[in-house]
A tleap script that builds the chain and sets N, CA, C and O, in Angstrom:
source leaprc.protein.ff14SB
mol = sequence {
  NMET ALA LYS ILE ILE ILE SER ALA ASP VAL
  TYR PRO THR GLU ASP GLU LYS LYS VAL LEU
  ARG ALA ILE GLN ASN LEU PHE ASN ILE GLN
  LEU ALA PRO ILE LYS ASN ARG ILE LYS LYS
  ASN SER THR ILE GLN LEU ILE PHE GLU GLY
  ASP GLU SER LEU LEU ASN LYS PHE LYS VAL
  LYS ILE ARG GLN LYS GLY SER GLN GLU ILE
  LEU LYS LEU LEU LEU GLU ARG ASN LYS VAL
  LEU ASN THR THR TYR ILE LEU LEU ASN LYS
  GLN ALA ALA PHE VAL GLY GLN ILE SER PHE
  CYS GLU ASN TYR ASP GLU SER PRO LEU GLY
  SER ILE LYS ILE LYS SER GLU CYS ASP ASN
  GLU ASP LYS LEU GLU THR ILE ILE ALA TRP
  LEU THR ALA CPHE
}
set mol.1.N position { 18.087 -2.015 -40.470 }
set mol.1.CA position { 16.899 -1.446 -39.878 }
set mol.1.C position { 16.729 -1.966 -38.453 }
set mol.1.O position { 17.048 -3.117 -38.158 }
set mol.2.N position { 16.223 -1.100 -37.575 }
set mol.2.CA position { 15.978 -1.481 -36.187 }
set mol.2.C position { 14.512 -1.275 -35.850 }
set mol.2.O position { 13.882 -0.323 -36.310 }
set mol.3.N position { 13.981 -2.176 -35.043 }
set mol.3.CA position { 12.622 -2.044 -34.553 }
set mol.3.C position { 12.704 -2.016 -33.032 }
set mol.3.O position { 13.269 -2.919 -32.415 }
set mol.4.N position { 12.131 -0.967 -32.431 }
set mol.4.CA position { 12.088 -0.837 -30.989 }
set mol.4.C position { 10.658 -1.111 -30.543 }
set mol.4.O position { 9.708 -0.537 -31.074 }
set mol.5.N position { 10.519 -1.992 -29.564 }
set mol.5.CA position { 9.205 -2.356 -29.045 }
set mol.5.C position { 9.189 -2.040 -27.548 }
set mol.5.O position { 10.012 -2.550 -26.788 }
set mol.6.N position { 8.258 -1.206 -27.142 }
set mol.6.CA position { 8.091 -0.857 -25.732 }
set mol.6.C position { 6.755 -1.438 -25.299 }
set mol.6.O position { 5.725 -1.177 -25.920 }
set mol.7.N position { 6.775 -2.230 -24.228 }
set mol.7.CA position { 5.530 -2.860 -23.787 }
set mol.7.C position { 5.441 -2.870 -22.263 }
set mol.7.O position { 6.452 -2.865 -21.561 }
set mol.8.N position { 4.216 -2.886 -21.782 }
set mol.8.CA position { 3.960 -2.963 -20.343 }
set mol.8.C position { 2.587 -3.566 -20.116 }
set mol.8.O position { 1.646 -3.304 -20.866 }
set mol.9.N position { 2.485 -4.369 -19.082 }
set mol.9.CA position { 1.198 -4.918 -18.681 }
set mol.9.C position { 0.526 -3.956 -17.716 }
set mol.9.O position { 1.185 -3.334 -16.883 }
set mol.10.N position { -0.779 -3.840 -17.833 }
set mol.10.CA position { -1.577 -3.033 -16.910 }
set mol.10.C position { -2.465 -4.010 -16.150 }
set mol.10.O position { -3.341 -4.652 -16.730 }
set mol.11.N position { -2.227 -4.114 -14.842 }
set mol.11.CA position { -2.979 -5.045 -14.007 }
set mol.11.C position { -4.275 -4.405 -13.522 }
set mol.11.O position { -4.397 -3.180 -13.527 }
set mol.12.N position { -5.246 -5.218 -13.102 }
set mol.12.CA position { -6.544 -4.675 -12.669 }
set mol.12.C position { -6.435 -3.626 -11.555 }
set mol.12.O position { -7.298 -2.755 -11.448 }
set mol.13.N position { -5.407 -3.697 -10.743 }
set mol.13.CA position { -5.238 -2.733 -9.649 }
set mol.13.C position { -4.587 -1.427 -10.107 }
set mol.13.O position { -4.433 -0.503 -9.309 }
set mol.14.N position { -4.201 -1.341 -11.394 }
set mol.14.CA position { -3.523 -0.166 -11.918 }
set mol.14.C position { -4.444 0.664 -12.800 }
set mol.14.O position { -5.417 0.164 -13.365 }
set mol.15.N position { -4.113 1.928 -12.901 }
set mol.15.CA position { -4.801 2.853 -13.791 }
set mol.15.C position { -4.025 2.867 -15.115 }
set mol.15.O position { -2.837 3.187 -15.133 }
set mol.16.N position { -4.684 2.527 -16.201 }
set mol.16.CA position { -4.024 2.461 -17.508 }
set mol.16.C position { -3.370 3.791 -17.880 }
set mol.16.O position { -2.295 3.806 -18.479 }
set mol.17.N position { -4.010 4.904 -17.530 }
set mol.17.CA position { -3.457 6.224 -17.842 }
set mol.17.C position { -2.137 6.462 -17.099 }
set mol.17.O position { -1.243 7.127 -17.623 }
set mol.18.N position { -2.016 5.930 -15.902 }
set mol.18.CA position { -0.776 6.097 -15.134 }
set mol.18.C position { 0.356 5.263 -15.736 }
set mol.18.O position { 1.507 5.700 -15.761 }
set mol.19.N position { 0.032 4.082 -16.211 }
set mol.19.CA position { 1.054 3.257 -16.866 }
set mol.19.C position { 1.489 3.937 -18.161 }
set mol.19.O position { 2.677 3.961 -18.484 }
set mol.20.N position { 0.544 4.480 -18.890 }
set mol.20.CA position { 0.850 5.214 -20.112 }
set mol.20.C position { 1.749 6.414 -19.795 }
set mol.20.O position { 2.715 6.668 -20.514 }
set mol.21.N position { 1.441 7.144 -18.737 }
set mol.21.CA position { 2.260 8.282 -18.340 }
set mol.21.C position { 3.680 7.833 -17.967 }
set mol.21.O position { 4.649 8.518 -18.295 }
set mol.22.N position { 3.804 6.714 -17.297 }
set mol.22.CA position { 5.127 6.191 -16.939 }
set mol.22.C position { 5.970 5.973 -18.192 }
set mol.22.O position { 7.155 6.305 -18.216 }
set mol.23.N position { 5.359 5.421 -19.222 }
set mol.23.CA position { 6.070 5.184 -20.483 }
set mol.23.C position { 6.395 6.515 -21.153 }
set mol.23.O position { 7.504 6.704 -21.652 }
set mol.24.N position { 5.442 7.430 -21.169 }
set mol.24.CA position { 5.664 8.740 -21.783 }
set mol.24.C position { 6.769 9.525 -21.079 }
set mol.24.O position { 7.462 10.319 -21.716 }
set mol.25.N position { 6.939 9.314 -19.785 }
set mol.25.CA position { 7.981 10.018 -19.038 }
set mol.25.C position { 9.386 9.654 -19.510 }
set mol.25.O position { 10.316 10.443 -19.346 }
set mol.26.N position { 9.548 8.476 -20.089 }
set mol.26.CA position { 10.881 8.006 -20.471 }
set mol.26.C position { 11.105 7.871 -21.971 }
set mol.26.O position { 12.250 7.828 -22.421 }
set mol.27.N position { 10.038 7.804 -22.744 }
set mol.27.CA position { 10.180 7.519 -24.173 }
set mol.27.C position { 9.355 8.479 -25.026 }
set mol.27.O position { 8.375 9.060 -24.559 }
set mol.28.N position { 9.765 8.633 -26.282 }
set mol.28.CA position { 9.067 9.481 -27.239 }
set mol.28.C position { 7.929 8.707 -27.893 }
set mol.28.O position { 7.921 8.518 -29.109 }
set mol.29.N position { 6.982 8.265 -27.099 }
set mol.29.CA position { 5.937 7.418 -27.685 }
set mol.29.C position { 4.946 8.187 -28.535 }
set mol.29.O position { 4.194 7.576 -29.295 }
set mol.30.N position { 4.920 9.515 -28.433 }
set mol.30.CA position { 4.039 10.263 -29.326 }
set mol.30.C position { 4.478 10.082 -30.776 }
set mol.30.O position { 3.709 10.348 -31.699 }
set mol.31.N position { 5.728 9.625 -30.976 }
set mol.31.CA position { 6.218 9.347 -32.318 }
set mol.31.C position { 5.641 8.043 -32.861 }
set mol.31.O position { 5.645 7.808 -34.070 }
set mol.32.N position { 5.152 7.211 -31.972 }
set mol.32.CA position { 4.615 5.912 -32.386 }
set mol.32.C position { 3.300 5.681 -31.661 }
set mol.32.O position { 3.303 5.296 -30.492 }
set mol.33.N position { 2.192 5.905 -32.323 }
set mol.33.CA position { 0.917 5.654 -31.659 }
set mol.33.C position { 0.840 4.201 -31.199 }
set mol.33.O position { 1.521 3.327 -31.735 }
set mol.34.N position { 0.019 3.969 -30.222 }
set mol.34.CA position { -0.082 2.623 -29.667 }
set mol.34.C position { -0.356 1.612 -30.779 }
set mol.34.O position { -1.297 1.760 -31.558 }
set mol.35.N position { 0.478 0.596 -30.832 }
set mol.35.CA position { 0.347 -0.427 -31.867 }
set mol.35.C position { -0.720 -1.437 -31.468 }
set mol.35.O position { -1.554 -1.836 -32.280 }
set mol.36.N position { -0.680 -1.831 -30.233 }
set mol.36.CA position { -1.626 -2.830 -29.754 }
set mol.36.C position { -2.056 -2.515 -28.332 }
set mol.36.O position { -1.276 -2.008 -27.527 }
set mol.37.N position { -3.268 -2.813 -28.051 }
set mol.37.CA position { -3.800 -2.760 -26.687 }
set mol.37.C position { -4.505 -4.100 -26.529 }
set mol.37.O position { -5.676 -4.251 -26.878 }
set mol.38.N position { -3.776 -5.056 -26.003 }
set mol.38.CA position { -4.253 -6.431 -25.955 }
set mol.38.C position { -4.789 -6.743 -24.564 }
set mol.38.O position { -4.129 -6.475 -23.560 }
set mol.39.N position { -5.974 -7.302 -24.513 }
set mol.39.CA position { -6.541 -7.709 -23.226 }
set mol.39.C position { -6.318 -9.205 -23.066 }
set mol.39.O position { -6.781 -10.015 -23.869 }
set mol.40.N position { -5.591 -9.550 -21.999 }
set mol.40.CA position { -5.332 -10.955 -21.686 }
set mol.40.C position { -5.906 -11.218 -20.301 }
set mol.40.O position { -5.385 -10.714 -19.305 }
set mol.41.N position { -6.965 -11.998 -20.232 }
set mol.41.CA position { -7.663 -12.243 -18.971 }
set mol.41.C position { -8.035 -10.900 -18.354 }
set mol.41.O position { -8.816 -10.150 -18.937 }
set mol.42.N position { -7.489 -10.589 -17.187 }
set mol.42.CA position { -7.818 -9.310 -16.548 }
set mol.42.C position { -6.718 -8.275 -16.757 }
set mol.42.O position { -6.775 -7.184 -16.191 }
set mol.43.N position { -5.717 -8.613 -17.569 }
set mol.43.CA position { -4.574 -7.741 -17.798 }
set mol.43.C position { -4.647 -7.130 -19.197 }
set mol.43.O position { -5.065 -7.782 -20.154 }
set mol.44.N position { -4.238 -5.877 -19.296 }
set mol.44.CA position { -4.151 -5.202 -20.589 }
set mol.44.C position { -2.671 -5.019 -20.897 }
set mol.44.O position { -1.905 -4.626 -20.018 }
set mol.45.N position { -2.262 -5.292 -22.112 }
set mol.45.CA position { -0.872 -5.073 -22.511 }
set mol.45.C position { -0.832 -3.930 -23.519 }
set mol.45.O position { -1.504 -3.961 -24.550 }
set mol.46.N position { -0.019 -2.915 -23.192 }
set mol.46.CA position { 0.193 -1.785 -24.087 }
set mol.46.C position { 1.480 -2.034 -24.859 }
set mol.46.O position { 2.501 -2.376 -24.261 }
set mol.47.N position { 1.448 -1.869 -26.176 }
set mol.47.CA position { 2.625 -2.106 -27.007 }
set mol.47.C position { 2.809 -0.930 -27.962 }
set mol.47.O position { 1.887 -0.540 -28.678 }
set mol.48.N position { 4.022 -0.374 -27.955 }
set mol.48.CA position { 4.401 0.697 -28.876 }
set mol.48.C position { 5.549 0.196 -29.724 }
set mol.48.O position { 6.428 -0.507 -29.225 }
set mol.49.N position { 5.555 0.543 -30.988 }
set mol.49.CA position { 6.601 0.070 -31.894 }
set mol.49.C position { 7.059 1.212 -32.789 }
set mol.49.O position { 6.248 1.995 -33.282 }
set mol.50.N position { 8.376 1.296 -32.991 }
set mol.50.CA position { 8.924 2.323 -33.867 }
set mol.50.C position { 10.409 2.075 -34.086 }
set mol.50.O position { 10.909 0.974 -33.854 }
set mol.51.N position { 11.106 3.113 -34.537 }
set mol.51.CA position { 12.545 2.972 -34.739 }
set mol.51.C position { 13.292 3.531 -33.516 }
set mol.51.O position { 12.680 3.838 -32.494 }
set mol.52.N position { 14.607 3.656 -33.636 }
set mol.52.CA position { 15.407 4.070 -32.482 }
set mol.52.C position { 15.118 5.489 -32.004 }
set mol.52.O position { 15.555 5.872 -30.919 }
set mol.53.N position { 14.388 6.279 -32.797 }
set mol.53.CA position { 14.022 7.628 -32.341 }
set mol.53.C position { 13.130 7.570 -31.093 }
set mol.53.O position { 13.047 8.547 -30.350 }
set mol.54.N position { 12.469 6.443 -30.861 }
set mol.54.CA position { 11.696 6.267 -29.632 }
set mol.54.C position { 12.587 6.396 -28.398 }
set mol.54.O position { 12.102 6.706 -27.310 }
set mol.55.N position { 13.883 6.158 -28.565 }
set mol.55.CA position { 14.824 6.120 -27.439 }
set mol.55.C position { 15.521 7.448 -27.163 }
set mol.55.O position { 16.316 7.522 -26.226 }
set mol.56.N position { 15.257 8.498 -27.934 }
set mol.56.CA position { 15.960 9.772 -27.749 }
set mol.56.C position { 15.807 10.331 -26.336 }
set mol.56.O position { 16.801 10.704 -25.713 }
set mol.57.N position { 14.601 10.393 -25.829 }
set mol.57.CA position { 14.350 10.908 -24.481 }
set mol.57.C position { 15.033 10.015 -23.439 }
set mol.57.O position { 15.630 10.512 -22.484 }
set mol.58.N position { 14.944 8.718 -23.625 }
set mol.58.CA position { 15.565 7.752 -22.724 }
set mol.58.C position { 17.077 7.947 -22.695 }
set mol.58.O position { 17.693 7.904 -21.630 }
set mol.59.N position { 17.666 8.158 -23.850 }
set mol.59.CA position { 19.118 8.368 -23.936 }
set mol.59.C position { 19.537 9.588 -23.112 }
set mol.59.O position { 20.529 9.534 -22.386 }
set mol.60.N position { 18.795 10.670 -23.220 }
set mol.60.CA position { 19.103 11.885 -22.449 }
set mol.60.C position { 19.028 11.587 -20.950 }
set mol.60.O position { 19.905 12.001 -20.191 }
set mol.61.N position { 17.994 10.877 -20.526 }
set mol.61.CA position { 17.840 10.559 -19.106 }
set mol.61.C position { 18.957 9.640 -18.610 }
set mol.61.O position { 19.421 9.775 -17.478 }
set mol.62.N position { 19.383 8.712 -19.457 }
set mol.62.CA position { 20.484 7.807 -19.091 }
set mol.62.C position { 21.766 8.610 -18.887 }
set mol.62.O position { 22.500 8.379 -17.927 }
set mol.63.N position { 22.030 9.540 -19.775 }
set mol.63.CA position { 23.241 10.376 -19.662 }
set mol.63.C position { 23.172 11.255 -18.416 }
set mol.63.O position { 24.170 11.404 -17.711 }
set mol.64.N position { 22.011 11.835 -18.139 }
set mol.64.CA position { 21.852 12.679 -16.952 }
set mol.64.C position { 22.102 11.882 -15.674 }
set mol.64.O position { 22.694 12.387 -14.720 }
set mol.65.N position { 21.648 10.645 -15.670 }
set mol.65.CA position { 21.811 9.789 -14.492 }
set mol.65.C position { 23.209 9.170 -14.426 }
set mol.65.O position { 23.637 8.720 -13.364 }
set mol.66.N position { 23.917 9.147 -15.553 }
set mol.66.CA position { 25.233 8.524 -15.596 }
set mol.66.C position { 25.171 7.003 -15.535 }
set mol.66.O position { 26.036 6.357 -14.943 }
set mol.67.N position { 24.138 6.441 -16.155 }
set mol.67.CA position { 23.902 4.992 -16.089 }
set mol.67.C position { 24.280 4.256 -17.365 }
set mol.67.O position { 23.785 3.157 -17.618 }
set mol.68.N position { 25.154 4.852 -18.172 }
set mol.68.CA position { 25.500 4.227 -19.442 }
set mol.68.C position { 26.152 2.853 -19.251 }
set mol.68.O position { 25.876 1.924 -20.010 }
set mol.69.N position { 27.013 2.725 -18.243 }
set mol.69.CA position { 27.723 1.451 -18.059 }
set mol.69.C position { 26.787 0.322 -17.670 }
set mol.69.O position { 26.876 -0.774 -18.224 }
set mol.70.N position { 25.886 0.574 -16.723 }
set mol.70.CA position { 24.954 -0.476 -16.313 }
set mol.70.C position { 23.995 -0.820 -17.445 }
set mol.70.O position { 23.637 -1.983 -17.630 }
set mol.71.N position { 23.577 0.196 -18.205 }
set mol.71.CA position { 22.711 -0.058 -19.357 }
set mol.71.C position { 23.424 -0.948 -20.370 }
set mol.71.O position { 22.842 -1.909 -20.873 }
set mol.72.N position { 24.666 -0.635 -20.665 }
set mol.72.CA position { 25.431 -1.443 -21.624 }
set mol.72.C position { 25.576 -2.872 -21.126 }
set mol.72.O position { 25.429 -3.822 -21.896 }
set mol.73.N position { 25.864 -3.023 -19.848 }
set mol.73.CA position { 25.996 -4.356 -19.253 }
set mol.73.C position { 24.706 -5.163 -19.426 }
set mol.73.O position { 24.747 -6.325 -19.828 }
set mol.74.N position { 23.571 -4.547 -19.124 }
set mol.74.CA position { 22.278 -5.244 -19.245 }
set mol.74.C position { 21.939 -5.568 -20.700 }
set mol.74.O position { 21.477 -6.669 -21.001 }
set mol.75.N position { 22.165 -4.618 -21.595 }
set mol.75.CA position { 21.881 -4.862 -23.014 }
set mol.75.C position { 22.748 -5.987 -23.571 }
set mol.75.O position { 22.268 -6.823 -24.337 }
set mol.76.N position { 24.015 -6.008 -23.189 }
set mol.76.CA position { 24.919 -7.061 -23.657 }
set mol.76.C position { 24.541 -8.411 -23.061 }
set mol.76.O position { 24.579 -9.434 -23.745 }
set mol.77.N position { 24.174 -8.407 -21.770 }
set mol.77.CA position { 23.830 -9.664 -21.100 }
set mol.77.C position { 22.547 -10.267 -21.679 }
set mol.77.O position { 22.418 -11.489 -21.744 }
set mol.78.N position { 21.604 -9.429 -22.097 }
set mol.78.CA position { 20.326 -9.919 -22.615 }
set mol.78.C position { 20.313 -10.104 -24.131 }
set mol.78.O position { 19.272 -10.390 -24.721 }
set mol.79.N position { 21.466 -9.941 -24.746 }
set mol.79.CA position { 21.558 -10.017 -26.205 }
set mol.79.C position { 21.565 -11.461 -26.694 }
set mol.79.O position { 22.284 -12.316 -26.177 }
set mol.80.N position { 20.744 -11.700 -27.703 }
set mol.80.CA position { 20.725 -12.980 -28.405 }
set mol.80.C position { 20.712 -12.648 -29.887 }
set mol.80.O position { 19.724 -12.131 -30.408 }
set mol.81.N position { 21.820 -12.949 -30.565 }
set mol.81.CA position { 21.999 -12.632 -31.970 }
set mol.81.C position { 21.735 -11.153 -32.241 }
set mol.81.O position { 22.542 -10.310 -31.850 }
set mol.82.N position { 20.632 -10.818 -32.898 }
set mol.82.CA position { 20.363 -9.427 -33.277 }
set mol.82.C position { 19.220 -8.796 -32.473 }
set mol.82.O position { 18.561 -7.864 -32.934 }
set mol.83.N position { 18.999 -9.324 -31.256 }
set mol.83.CA position { 17.931 -8.842 -30.392 }
set mol.83.C position { 18.449 -8.665 -28.969 }
set mol.83.O position { 19.280 -9.443 -28.501 }
set mol.84.N position { 17.954 -7.637 -28.285 }
set mol.84.CA position { 18.263 -7.455 -26.870 }
set mol.84.C position { 17.096 -6.745 -26.205 }
set mol.84.O position { 16.200 -6.239 -26.880 }
set mol.85.N position { 17.113 -6.711 -24.877 }
set mol.85.CA position { 16.048 -6.032 -24.147 }
set mol.85.C position { 16.547 -5.574 -22.784 }
set mol.85.O position { 17.577 -6.032 -22.290 }
set mol.86.N position { 15.785 -4.652 -22.187 }
set mol.86.CA position { 15.982 -4.271 -20.797 }
set mol.86.C position { 14.601 -4.144 -20.154 }
set mol.86.O position { 13.587 -4.006 -20.837 }
set mol.87.N position { 14.594 -4.196 -18.833 }
set mol.87.CA position { 13.361 -4.049 -18.065 }
set mol.87.C position { 13.508 -2.848 -17.140 }
set mol.87.O position { 14.567 -2.632 -16.550 }
set mol.88.N position { 12.437 -2.070 -17.019 }
set mol.88.CA position { 12.432 -0.892 -16.158 }
set mol.88.C position { 11.276 -0.971 -15.168 }
set mol.88.O position { 10.207 -1.492 -15.486 }
set mol.89.N position { 11.500 -0.452 -13.979 }
set mol.89.CA position { 10.476 -0.396 -12.949 }
set mol.89.C position { 9.422 0.637 -13.333 }
set mol.89.O position { 9.756 1.790 -13.603 }
set mol.90.N position { 8.147 0.231 -13.362 }
set mol.90.CA position { 7.044 1.122 -13.745 }
set mol.90.C position { 6.847 2.256 -12.752 }
set mol.90.O position { 6.588 3.393 -13.147 }
set mol.91.N position { 6.970 1.951 -11.460 }
set mol.91.CA position { 6.739 2.979 -10.436 }
set mol.91.C position { 7.780 4.090 -10.536 }
set mol.91.O position { 7.442 5.268 -10.419 }
set mol.92.N position { 9.035 3.725 -10.751 }
set mol.92.CA position { 10.095 4.729 -10.921 }
set mol.92.C position { 9.837 5.543 -12.190 }
set mol.92.O position { 9.999 6.763 -12.190 }
set mol.93.N position { 9.440 4.874 -13.261 }
set mol.93.CA position { 9.172 5.565 -14.523 }
set mol.93.C position { 8.034 6.567 -14.368 }
set mol.93.O position { 8.041 7.617 -15.010 }
set mol.94.N position { 7.062 6.254 -13.525 }
set mol.94.CA position { 5.926 7.156 -13.325 }
set mol.94.C position { 6.384 8.514 -12.786 }
set mol.94.O position { 5.763 9.537 -13.075 }
set mol.95.N position { 7.458 8.526 -12.009 }
set mol.95.CA position { 7.978 9.796 -11.477 }
set mol.95.C position { 9.172 10.286 -12.299 }
set mol.95.O position { 9.916 11.161 -11.856 }
set mol.96.N position { 9.354 9.717 -13.503 }
set mol.96.CA position { 10.387 10.185 -14.422 }
set mol.96.C position { 11.784 9.679 -14.124 }
set mol.96.O position { 12.761 10.221 -14.641 }
set mol.97.N position { 11.894 8.650 -13.299 }
set mol.97.CA position { 13.190 8.095 -12.937 }
set mol.97.C position { 13.424 6.761 -13.647 }
set mol.97.O position { 12.480 6.073 -14.038 }
set mol.98.N position { 14.686 6.416 -13.802 }
set mol.98.CA position { 15.049 5.145 -14.408 }
set mol.98.C position { 15.561 4.213 -13.326 }
set mol.98.O position { 16.499 4.537 -12.598 }
set mol.99.N position { 14.937 3.063 -13.232 }
set mol.99.CA position { 15.371 2.016 -12.311 }
set mol.99.C position { 15.312 0.702 -13.082 }
set mol.99.O position { 14.237 0.242 -13.467 }
set mol.100.N position { 16.478 0.105 -13.301 }
set mol.100.CA position { 16.551 -1.136 -14.068 }
set mol.100.C position { 16.108 -2.316 -13.217 }
set mol.100.O position { 16.321 -2.337 -12.005 }
set mol.101.N position { 15.494 -3.290 -13.860 }
set mol.101.CA position { 15.134 -4.555 -13.227 }
set mol.101.C position { 15.930 -5.657 -13.921 }
set mol.101.O position { 16.083 -5.648 -15.142 }
set mol.102.N position { 16.425 -6.588 -13.144 }
set mol.102.CA position { 17.174 -7.695 -13.737 }
set mol.102.C position { 16.265 -8.830 -14.180 }
set mol.102.O position { 16.635 -9.623 -15.047 }
set mol.103.N position { 15.067 -8.913 -13.584 }
set mol.103.CA position { 14.116 -9.941 -13.996 }
set mol.103.C position { 12.698 -9.420 -13.789 }
set mol.103.O position { 12.500 -8.380 -13.161 }
set mol.104.N position { 11.721 -10.136 -14.312 }
set mol.104.CA position { 10.331 -9.693 -14.281 }
set mol.104.C position { 9.766 -9.611 -12.865 }
set mol.104.O position { 8.914 -8.768 -12.584 }
set mol.105.N position { 10.236 -10.479 -11.977 }
set mol.105.CA position { 9.697 -10.539 -10.620 }
set mol.105.C position { 10.207 -9.418 -9.716 }
set mol.105.O position { 9.696 -9.231 -8.612 }
set mol.106.N position { 11.188 -8.689 -10.169 }
set mol.106.CA position { 11.814 -7.671 -9.337 }
set mol.106.C position { 10.912 -6.463 -9.094 }
set mol.106.O position { 11.058 -5.781 -8.080 }
set mol.107.N position { 10.001 -6.194 -9.992 }
set mol.107.CA position { 9.093 -5.061 -9.862 }
set mol.107.C position { 7.707 -5.592 -9.498 }
set mol.107.O position { 7.130 -6.367 -10.261 }
set mol.108.N position { 7.159 -5.187 -8.343 }
set mol.108.CA position { 5.888 -5.760 -7.891 }
set mol.108.C position { 4.722 -5.556 -8.857 }
set mol.108.O position { 3.823 -6.394 -8.914 }
set mol.109.N position { 4.720 -4.467 -9.612 }
set mol.109.CA position { 3.644 -4.214 -10.572 }
set mol.109.C position { 4.043 -4.556 -11.996 }
set mol.109.O position { 3.390 -4.129 -12.948 }
set mol.110.N position { 5.097 -5.315 -12.142 }
set mol.110.CA position { 5.574 -5.662 -13.468 }
set mol.110.C position { 6.509 -4.591 -13.998 }
set mol.110.O position { 6.693 -3.545 -13.377 }
set mol.111.N position { 7.084 -4.858 -15.126 }
set mol.111.CA position { 8.102 -3.984 -15.705 }
set mol.111.C position { 7.646 -3.398 -17.030 }
set mol.111.O position { 6.694 -3.863 -17.656 }
set mol.112.N position { 8.361 -2.364 -17.426 }
set mol.112.CA position { 8.273 -1.861 -18.788 }
set mol.112.C position { 9.402 -2.547 -19.542 }
set mol.112.O position { 10.556 -2.491 -19.115 }
set mol.113.N position { 9.087 -3.186 -20.647 }
set mol.113.CA position { 10.104 -3.900 -21.422 }
set mol.113.C position { 10.430 -3.109 -22.680 }
set mol.113.O position { 9.542 -2.678 -23.416 }
set mol.114.N position { 11.729 -2.929 -22.906 }
set mol.114.CA position { 12.203 -2.263 -24.112 }
set mol.114.C position { 13.021 -3.295 -24.880 }
set mol.114.O position { 14.055 -3.764 -24.405 }
set mol.115.N position { 12.550 -3.635 -26.056 }
set mol.115.CA position { 13.202 -4.663 -26.873 }
set mol.115.C position { 13.670 -4.038 -28.179 }
set mol.115.O position { 12.951 -3.257 -28.802 }
set mol.116.N position { 14.866 -4.388 -28.575 }
set mol.116.CA position { 15.414 -3.918 -29.848 }
set mol.116.C position { 15.670 -5.118 -30.745 }
set mol.116.O position { 16.366 -6.059 -30.363 }
set mol.117.N position { 15.100 -5.073 -31.940 }
set mol.117.CA position { 15.300 -6.119 -32.945 }
set mol.117.C position { 15.913 -5.465 -34.174 }
set mol.117.O position { 15.371 -4.490 -34.696 }
set mol.118.N position { 17.020 -5.988 -34.632 }
set mol.118.CA position { 17.713 -5.408 -35.786 }
set mol.118.C position { 17.869 -6.439 -36.893 }
set mol.118.O position { 17.755 -7.645 -36.670 }
set mol.119.N position { 18.131 -5.931 -38.093 }
set mol.119.CA position { 18.352 -6.814 -39.240 }
set mol.119.C position { 19.599 -7.672 -39.053 }
set mol.119.O position { 19.660 -8.814 -39.507 }
set mol.120.N position { 20.597 -7.093 -38.371 }
set mol.120.CA position { 21.831 -7.842 -38.158 }
set mol.120.C position { 22.484 -7.409 -36.855 }
set mol.120.O position { 22.108 -6.399 -36.261 }
set mol.121.N position { 23.451 -8.176 -36.427 }
set mol.121.CA position { 24.114 -7.935 -35.145 }
set mol.121.C position { 24.917 -6.636 -35.148 }
set mol.121.O position { 25.024 -5.979 -34.112 }
set mol.122.N position { 25.478 -6.259 -36.285 }
set mol.122.CA position { 26.233 -5.006 -36.367 }
set mol.122.C position { 25.340 -3.803 -36.084 }
set mol.122.O position { 25.755 -2.880 -35.384 }
set mol.123.N position { 24.139 -3.799 -36.610 }
set mol.123.CA position { 23.199 -2.702 -36.366 }
set mol.123.C position { 22.842 -2.631 -34.880 }
set mol.123.O position { 22.741 -1.545 -34.310 }
set mol.124.N position { 22.651 -3.793 -34.263 }
set mol.124.CA position { 22.349 -3.832 -32.836 }
set mol.124.C position { 23.502 -3.237 -32.032 }
set mol.124.O position { 23.278 -2.473 -31.093 }
set mol.125.N position { 24.727 -3.585 -32.397 }
set mol.125.CA position { 25.904 -3.035 -31.706 }
set mol.125.C position { 25.985 -1.524 -31.879 }
set mol.125.O position { 26.389 -0.816 -30.957 }
set mol.126.N position { 25.605 -1.024 -33.050 }
set mol.126.CA position { 25.594 0.416 -33.300 }
set mol.126.C position { 24.587 1.113 -32.393 }
set mol.126.O position { 24.878 2.180 -31.852 }
set mol.127.N position { 23.414 0.527 -32.222 }
set mol.127.CA position { 22.385 1.115 -31.357 }
set mol.127.C position { 22.842 1.091 -29.904 }
set mol.127.O position { 22.670 2.074 -29.183 }
set mol.128.N position { 23.414 -0.010 -29.475 }
set mol.128.CA position { 23.917 -0.099 -28.094 }
set mol.128.C position { 24.999 0.958 -27.859 }
set mol.128.O position { 24.998 1.625 -26.824 }
set mol.129.N position { 25.907 1.110 -28.798 }
set mol.129.CA position { 26.979 2.103 -28.669 }
set mol.129.C position { 26.406 3.516 -28.629 }
set mol.129.O position { 26.856 4.338 -27.831 }
set mol.130.N position { 25.424 3.813 -29.476 }
set mol.130.CA position { 24.787 5.131 -29.499 }
set mol.130.C position { 24.064 5.419 -28.182 }
set mol.130.O position { 24.178 6.511 -27.626 }
set mol.131.N position { 23.332 4.440 -27.700 }
set mol.131.CA position { 22.532 4.617 -26.496 }
set mol.131.C position { 23.399 4.756 -25.244 }
set mol.131.O position { 23.013 5.440 -24.296 }
set mol.132.N position { 24.542 4.125 -25.235 }
set mol.132.CA position { 25.382 4.102 -24.025 }
set mol.132.C position { 26.614 4.998 -24.123 }
set mol.132.O position { 27.492 4.933 -23.263 }
set mol.133.N position { 26.689 5.829 -25.153 }
set mol.133.CA position { 27.843 6.712 -25.312 }
set mol.133.C position { 27.909 7.742 -24.178 }
set mol.133.O position { 26.879 8.206 -23.689 }
set mol.134.N position { 29.106 8.082 -23.779 }
set mol.134.CA position { 29.302 9.068 -22.705 }
set mol.134.C position { 29.300 10.472 -23.258 }
set mol.134.O position { 29.452 11.432 -22.503 }
savepdb mol mol.pdb
quit
């Protein structure tokens, strides 16, 4: 079994609806209603959770952009046992584009984090292979 977690922080200078739209532009979040809307100090964190079907739209966009190799590189580099993640620029996502971030500080308004947790490492490898297939 795989669990996909998509999360993003909404800062006081941001419109929550715009951050939500950025996520909707890249992922099938209508399949997973918001799991949590956590308020931390002046920041709101949006969290969506579901299975790999959340990634169907993202997979299509990755193939259209031809970014399978860089995605695979990032997923492999961030892998720890049966978990991995990637970070995406929120501003690019708002206009329907994919722009990877290598660290949290790279995006001035923070990143959208996509985390995959699987029961075992083989399942994680299967998801990575599916997501990055040419």
